[in-house]
Each structure stands twice: as C-alpha cells, then as structure tokens.
N, C-alpha and C positions, 0 to 999 in steps of 0.2 A: 818614453812614456812610462808612467807609473804602473807597476803590477797591481791589479785589483784581485784580491783573494776571495774565494767562495764565501768565506765567513762574513765578508762585508756586504754581500748581496743576497744571501740566502734568507728565506723566510723561516721564522721560528714559531709562528702561530700555526701549528700542525693540526690536521684533522685526521683522526685515526678511527679504526674499527677493529674488532676482533675477527678471526677467521669465521666465526659462526654468526656474524651479523647478517641479517636479511638484506638482500640487494635493494629492496624497497627503502629500508632504513638508511643504507649507504647513499642512495640517490637523494634522499631528503637532506642529508648532510651536505652534499654537493650544492643543492639548490639553496638551502638556507644560508650557506656561507659563501656562495658565489665563488667556489673553487673548482678546479679541474680534476682533482684526484683526492682519494682517501688512502692513507697508508694503513696497511693491514699489519697489526702488531700482536705479539703474544703478551701474556700477563706481565712480563718484565720489560716490555717496550721494545723487544727485539723485532726487527723487520721480518715479516713473513711474506709480504707482497705489496702490490699497489693495485688499486682499482680506479680506472680513469673514465672520463666522459666517453672516450672512444670505446672502452669496453662495453659501455651501456648501449652503444649503437649495435654492437654484435649481439648483446642480450636481446634487444628488441627484434633484430632481424631473425634470430633463431627461435623466438618464442613460439610456443604452440599452445592453444590454437592462435592463428594469426588475428590480430586486431584489424577491424575494418574501418579504421580511423584515417581520414585524409590529413595531409600535412597542413592544410589551411587552418586546422583547429589549433595548431601549436606554433606556427611560423611567426616570426617577427615581421610586422608589416611596415613600420616606420624605420626603414633600413638607412643607416648612415653610410654614404658612399664617398668616393673620391674620384678624381680624374687622373689620367695618365701624366699630366703635367704638374701635379701637386708635389710639394716638398715632402721627402721621406720623413724629415723631422716633424713636420706638422701632422702627418698621418700617424706617426708613432705616438705623438702626444695625445691625439684623439683616442687611439687604441688603449693607451695606458689609462687615460681619464675614465673611459667607459668599461674597461676590462674586456675589450674585444680581442679576438684572436684572428678575425677575418674581416676585411673591408672590401666590398665589391668595388671594382673600377668601372665607371660608366663613361660613355661618350656624351657629346653635347645634346643628344636626343634621349638620354637616360637608358641607352641600350648597354647591356653588360658586355665589356670587352676584356675583363680580366678580374683577378682577385689578388689582393695583397694580404699575406698572413704573417703571423709572428715568426714562423719558420723562415719566410723570405727575409725578414728583417735580421734574424739571427745569422743567416747565411751571409748576408751583406756585411754585417759587422765583423764576422770572422775573416772576411777577405780584406776589409779596409784597415784593420788593425795592423800596424807595422810591428814586426817582431822586434823584441828588445835586442840591442847590440850584444854580440857574444861576450862572454866573460862576466865577471862580477863588477857591476858598475857602482 
C-alpha cells in the first residue's frame, strides 16, 4: 500500500487568532467558516495554542452567571441518522458531504441505539490499514 504523507491530506486554509482575540470573536470565526478550531498565533505566525469547539463547551459550562437558555433554542431538529446495518463508506460519505462529526444510529422505530463519530471512523481506519512490509520497498 502506498504511503500517504501528511502534506497530501492537510488543510492549508487556516483560521487564526492572536492570543488577545476575544472568545466571542473566535467563536464567530468558527461559525462563519464552519471549522472546528482556531489556531492561536503570534505576530510572526508562531503557534501559541489552539482553541476548539470543545473548548467552547467548557467556556459555556463555566460561565458566570449561568444562562437560563434551554437546549431546544439551539439544537438541530432535522437530524440525519443511520442504522446499524448501513455501510461505513456510505455514512462516511454523508459525514464528509455535510461536515458532520457525529451521526446518531437509530433502530426501525427511530429510537437511538448508538452514535458513530469521526473518531470511530479514524480508529477503524487505523486498524484496517495493513503495515507496509519491512525494509525499503
């Protein structure tokens, strides 16, 4: 199997912020660009850190005073789902097409029975890839 190097797959359309950018402005960058992280860089482009969507969960959870807003205000209602018998390739295609990181798995009565995530797919791929034969081929 051919080695695929990071440079071939990496994104170069980067979204950055300075360390003194307000979190509200960084959140707007995530939303406007439909990305999961902002790289925090100094004036020369040196990496200082990363701020992710997951970090924003912590920001909201620890904010004071607590907002009294219910999840129904922000949740997605028309959720795309899959079933346990669906092809991984088909579900991965849907995830890529829509930029999803999570797809709920439902039974025939639309009851939730699981969740498939990009982390699950990455773990699967890391196990199905066969190691290259030893030596220089």
